[in-house]
C-alpha positions as CSV (number, residue, x, y, z in Angstrom):
1,X,34.3,-0.8,-15.5
2,X,30.7,0.3,-16.1
3,X,30.7,3.6,-17.9
4,X,31.1,2.2,-20.6
5,X,27.5,0.0,-20.8
6,X,24.9,1.4,-22.7
7,X,21.6,-0.9,-21.0
8,X,18.1,1.2,-21.5
9,X,17.3,1.4,-18.0
10,X,14.9,4.0,-17.0
11,X,15.6,6.8,-14.5
12,X,14.5,5.9,-10.6
13,X,11.9,7.9,-9.2
14,X,13.2,10.3,-6.9
15,X,12.1,10.1,-3.1
16,X,12.7,12.8,-0.8
17,X,14.3,11.4,2.5
18,X,15.1,13.2,5.7
19,X,18.3,14.2,7.6
20,X,18.4,13.6,11.2
21,X,21.2,15.1,13.4
22,X,23.9,12.4,14.9
23,X,23.5,12.7,19.1
24,X,26.0,14.6,20.8
25,X,27.5,14.8,24.1
26,X,26.5,17.7,26.2
27,X,24.5,19.3,23.2
28,X,21.8,21.5,24.8
29,X,19.1,20.0,22.4
30,X,19.0,18.2,18.8
31,X,18.9,20.2,15.5
32,X,15.9,20.0,13.5
33,X,15.5,17.3,10.9
34,X,16.7,18.8,7.6
35,X,14.3,18.3,4.9
36,X,14.2,18.5,1.1
37,X,18.1,19.1,1.3
38,X,18.6,15.0,-0.2
39,X,16.4,13.0,-2.5
40,X,17.7,9.0,-3.9
41,X,16.2,6.9,-6.3
42,X,17.0,3.3,-7.2
43,X,16.5,0.8,-10.5
44,X,17.9,-2.6,-10.6
45,X,18.4,-4.6,-14.2
46,X,19.7,-8.3,-14.0
47,X,22.7,-8.4,-16.9
48,X,24.0,-10.7,-19.1
49,X,27.2,-12.0,-18.7
50,X,28.8,-10.5,-21.3
51,X,26.7,-7.3,-20.3
52,X,28.6,-7.6,-16.9
53,X,32.1,-8.5,-18.5
54,X,31.8,-5.7,-20.7
55,X,35.4,-3.9,-20.9
56,X,36.5,-5.9,-18.7
57,X,38.2,-8.6,-21.3
58,X,41.3,-9.6,-18.3
59,X,38.0,-10.9,-16.6
60,X,35.5,-12.0,-19.2
61,X,36.7,-15.4,-19.4
62,X,36.3,-15.8,-15.6
63,X,32.8,-14.5,-15.4
64,X,31.6,-16.5,-18.3
65,X,33.3,-19.7,-16.2
66,X,30.8,-18.2,-13.6
67,X,28.0,-17.6,-14.9
68,X,26.5,-21.4,-14.6
69,X,26.3,-20.9,-10.9
70,X,26.1,-16.7,-10.4
71,X,24.0,-14.1,-11.3
72,X,24.8,-10.4,-12.2
73,X,22.5,-7.3,-11.6
74,X,23.1,-4.1,-12.4
75,X,21.7,-1.4,-9.3
76,X,21.6,2.4,-10.1
77,X,21.6,5.1,-7.1
78,X,20.7,8.7,-7.9
79,X,21.3,11.0,-5.1
80,X,20.6,14.5,-5.4
81,X,22.0,16.7,-3.2
82,X,19.8,20.7,-3.4
83,X,20.9,23.7,-1.8
84,X,19.2,25.0,0.9
85,X,18.0,28.8,1.4
86,X,19.7,30.0,4.6
87,X,23.0,28.7,2.8
88,X,24.1,26.0,5.0
89,X,26.2,23.9,2.7
90,X,27.2,20.3,2.6
91,X,30.3,19.7,3.6
92,X,30.7,16.1,2.8
93,X,28.5,13.2,2.5
94,X,28.5,9.8,2.0
95,X,26.0,6.9,0.8
96,X,26.9,2.7,1.3
97,X,25.5,-0.2,-0.1
98,X,25.2,-3.7,2.5
99,X,24.9,-6.7,0.2
100,X,23.5,-9.7,1.4
101,X,22.0,-12.8,0.5
102,X,19.9,-14.0,3.7
103,X,20.6,-17.4,5.1
104,X,24.1,-18.0,2.9
105,X,27.4,-18.7,4.3
106,X,29.8,-16.4,4.0
107,X,31.7,-17.6,1.0
108,X,28.1,-17.2,-1.0
109,X,27.6,-13.8,-0.3
110,X,27.3,-11.3,-3.1
111,X,29.9,-9.1,-4.2
112,X,30.4,-5.4,-5.9
113,X,31.8,-6.9,-8.9
114,X,32.4,-3.4,-10.3
115,X,31.4,0.1,-8.7
116,X,31.7,3.8,-10.6
117,X,32.5,6.4,-10.2
118,X,35.8,5.1,-8.1
119,X,37.2,8.8,-8.7
120,X,36.9,11.8,-9.6
121,X,38.7,15.0,-9.4
122,X,37.5,18.6,-10.0
123,X,39.6,21.8,-10.7
124,X,41.3,23.3,-7.6
125,X,40.6,27.0,-7.4
126,X,43.5,29.1,-6.6
127,X,43.8,31.5,-3.3
128,X,41.7,34.7,-4.0
129,X,44.2,38.0,-5.4
130,X,43.5,41.0,-3.2
131,X,44.4,44.6,-5.4
132,X,44.3,48.3,-4.1
133,X,43.2,50.6,-6.7
134,X,45.5,53.6,-5.4
135,X,43.5,56.4,-7.3
136,X,40.5,55.3,-5.4
137,X,42.0,53.3,-2.8
138,X,39.6,50.6,-3.1
139,X,40.4,46.8,-2.5
140,X,39.3,44.2,-5.6
141,X,39.5,40.9,-4.9
142,X,39.4,38.3,-7.7
143,X,39.0,34.2,-7.9
144,X,42.1,32.4,-10.3
145,X,41.1,29.2,-11.3
146,X,44.2,26.7,-12.2
147,X,44.8,25.5,-15.8
148,X,43.3,22.1,-16.8
149,X,45.8,19.6,-15.2
150,X,47.9,21.7,-13.1
151,X,45.9,21.2,-9.9
152,X,42.7,18.9,-8.8
153,X,41.1,18.3,-5.9
154,X,39.1,15.2,-4.9
155,X,35.3,15.6,-4.9
156,X,34.0,11.3,-4.9
157,X,36.1,8.5,-4.1
158,X,34.2,5.1,-4.3
159,X,35.7,1.9,-2.2
160,X,35.3,-2.0,-2.0
161,X,35.2,-3.0,-5.4
162,X,34.9,-7.0,-5.2
163,X,33.9,-6.9,-1.8
164,X,30.0,-7.1,0.2
165,X,30.1,-3.1,1.1
166,X,31.2,-0.9,-1.5
167,X,30.5,2.9,-0.4
168,X,31.3,6.4,-2.2
169,X,32.6,9.3,-0.4
170,X,31.9,13.1,-1.3
171,X,33.6,16.0,-0.2
172,X,32.8,19.8,-1.1
173,X,36.3,21.1,-2.8
174,X,37.6,25.1,-3.1
175,X,35.6,25.2,-6.5
176,X,33.2,22.4,-6.6
177,X,30.1,22.7,-3.7
178,X,28.2,19.3,-2.9
179,X,25.1,20.2,-5.1
180,X,23.2,18.4,-8.0
181,X,22.8,14.9,-9.1
182,X,24.9,11.8,-8.7
183,X,24.6,8.3,-10.2
184,X,26.3,5.9,-8.3
185,X,26.7,2.5,-10.0
186,X,27.0,-1.1,-9.2
187,X,27.2,-4.5,-10.7
188,X,26.4,-7.4,-8.5
189,X,27.7,-11.0,-8.1
190,X,25.9,-13.0,-6.5
191,X,24.9,-17.0,-6.2
192,X,22.6,-18.3,-9.2
193,X,19.0,-18.3,-7.7
194,X,20.4,-16.8,-3.9
195,X,18.0,-14.2,-2.3
196,X,20.0,-11.1,-3.1
197,X,19.3,-7.7,-1.1
198,X,21.1,-4.3,-0.9
199,X,20.8,-2.1,2.3
200,X,20.8,1.2,1.8
201,X,22.9,4.1,3.9
202,X,23.1,7.7,3.9
203,X,25.0,10.3,5.7
204,X,25.9,13.9,5.6
205,X,27.5,16.8,7.5
206,X,26.6,20.5,7.3
207,X,28.0,23.2,8.1
208,X,25.5,25.5,9.8
209,X,25.8,29.1,10.3
210,X,24.9,29.2,13.8
211,X,25.5,25.6,15.0
212,X,28.6,24.4,13.3
213,X,29.0,21.6,11.8
214,X,26.5,19.0,11.9
215,X,27.0,15.3,11.2
216,X,23.7,13.9,10.2
217,X,22.3,10.3,9.0
218,X,19.3,9.8,6.5
219,X,16.2,8.6,7.6
220,X,15.2,6.3,4.8
221,X,11.6,5.2,3.2
222,X,11.2,1.1,3.3
223,X,11.3,1.5,-0.4
224,X,14.9,2.5,-0.2
225,X,16.2,1.1,3.0
226,X,15.9,-2.7,1.6
227,X,16.3,-3.1,-2.0
228,X,15.3,-7.0,-3.3
229,X,17.5,-7.4,-6.4
230,X,15.3,-10.0,-7.6
231,X,12.1,-8.7,-7.1
232,X,12.8,-5.4,-9.1
């Protein structure tokens, strides 16, 4: 687990990234690029083996045994999803990390030892209730929220723990739009002294009022496209 680590890590600087529509067959024209809808920042910190093992007591001895020939890093990404004036909402989004040690054998590639969040549920919204006011013949609608614990929907899920390609997938729910800042954290286990980098990818789907549902990929600046964990 990662959420319990109390590390003095500075907040990353956010960079605006552009979203480019994925090519579509038989599309008359590509939708325009989307700007100021997503910002991304990254921060890296080297960890001691005690920090890397915190909260995972069952793995503490294993990580200590591995420490003479392993290094540990914490990579945190802050992804900010912004609303737009025309009201075109995000339907879903994905953030992926490909961990690599160039020139190293397959069994020496870095892995995501731990990721956070692994899952987040949000309260679901019940269907709207329609009521007719008899005297005035006015139709009134109201929205009810289910009591806590009665029904929840999956908002984000993290995958790829113990693998080299962790990712997080977001999806707006009936009660929670895909807006705001999200922090994604991975503890990386890599061979001692080995070059270690993280390739970042971001994708999102937007529901346009006139164009329908359009998938996009992010065009990342070089500072975010490939992050050298050892140079931070």
